[in-house]
Phi, psi and omega in degrees: 000138181288143181296333179294328179289325181299332183299324184272001183261165180288157182298321181299317182292323180296316178300318178298317181295316181298323178295338179280345184280152175285172182296318180295319180293324177296316180298316179296321178296318180293321179296322179295319179294319178296322177300318180294324179295314181297319180297318179296319178297317179296317179295325177296320179296315179300317181296320179295314178297320179294324181290326181272340182270112183244019183239148176282134182290347182267317184237359182061020176285150176259009179268075181234153180227155176290144177219052176089180181234151176225119183056043179063022182243121183295130178251156180229160178235133178265126181280353180267302180265354177062032176253152179257150181202167173230184187290339179267357180298134180060028172249165181301339182258013176294146176067016177280138179281350178269155181288161182296322182294333177290323174295321179297317178292321180299316180293323178298316179290328178294322179292339179269007174066032175285148179286169181298319179297316180295320178293318180298319179292321182294318186265352180071036176243168179289148179297326178294324175294320178297321177296313182297316180297319179303313186280338168298313181294314182292326177293322179295317180291330177295321179289331178278350188258032185262001178288149183287156178262134182231177180082218176274108185255123174263128182229140179195170179241152173225166190230144177227151176286144180295139177227125176255034183303129179084354184281141179269345180233091181286143177270002178209172175287150183298141175282144174275110183267155178079180180266151181225147177277353180280146173279172187297328181288325175291322177294318178301319180289321182292318184262000176076027179277146162275169182298322180293319179293325179295315179294325181292325184275354177284138177297128178277147179280147176074195184279125182215173180284001175277349184262146176269125180274126179245113175281137180224155178207153179205168176221192186290336178277007177066023171288129185246129172235144179198149180202133172288134190238343179168187182261134173089199187296146182300139182247149181301322182291332175293320181292317180296319183287321190256315188272324181305313181295343185268353183248128179295148174299150179068014175282168176254114181263123179252122181224178180268012178094004175301127187298333184298333181283351178291344181279355177279126186258165175061032175226159172267122189260125173247124183243142173235098187273332182224139174070186181263143177285131176265002179285135178282341183269311185246114176200178180248025183299313183296315183291328176293321177297322178295319179296318178298316179297320184290317179291323179293319181298311186283313188275330184258309184287319187249004176053041178093141176230157179298143180305323183292344178258005188300319179299323178299324186281347168292320179289340177299325179296322178295323180295316180295322180294327181283332176057241185296337181275356180299324180294319178297317181297320180296317176294335179279355179275106183276069183201112178280128183252124181263166177296323179297323181288348179266016176276090188276151169227153178295127190275004182226000000 
């Protein structure tokens, strides 16, 4: 029986009918109801954005009129450039063959930090599609996250091991992950290492040039910025090139006393070289929490990500912070992202 017919029937008959269904039929019926709820929520979001959006995405003119619907999606006509568009035009979800409600549900699951396999299984989409959507969304948030940070700015660096995950052309021999019952001579024989190569592929303890330095900064409004800048200990030229342009003049910069941050100009510098700050105004609590969240996200939730995608996963924190508003922000991004534009390379 169709669910629309059930609406006009009595509650007793509906209960009797549902009890006649098998477990698989009940699951399918419940999933259909949930899909309709998600679709309605997504359409409500589009309607709200459409009502507030009075500009053409092509020429920014406000001389637009409604011109019918296509697939239950309101379309508009611009009287200036004479182009037609809808609310998803020139957004990251433009030209998608999937419905808007599926994107809405995807972002909701993404904010809950589900893995690609879990999301693909939940939504019934291919894992490659889930991967492409994730990086479309993260790239969109990266473009929206270019505003400078002002006020009391906490800055620090964190480190990750280099990962060439997914690369077809490794610049080194593959690392042996996990524990093994084999001794080092058996491993060398099995993987074809020389003794020098075996020593080189072992993770070095402490800070070394095998680690990727990621500069990060945040302020009281919880705006998060981060970027991988090079291998090994943070250098003054990395700070000048990457962090200086992101901080407003006359801001207050709070650091742990690392000398490289002394090269940032036009700011008032607060340093904490020893111990923890007891000041309620100036401390490194927010930036430390961001580092903890970032490491947990990359090392625990996703079991490591490729170095070339590392900058995107700093923006993942911004997506999670927005939660339900992430869908609105995505539709507000006037920038169509193609598969070709997602071909990342390590920037240093």
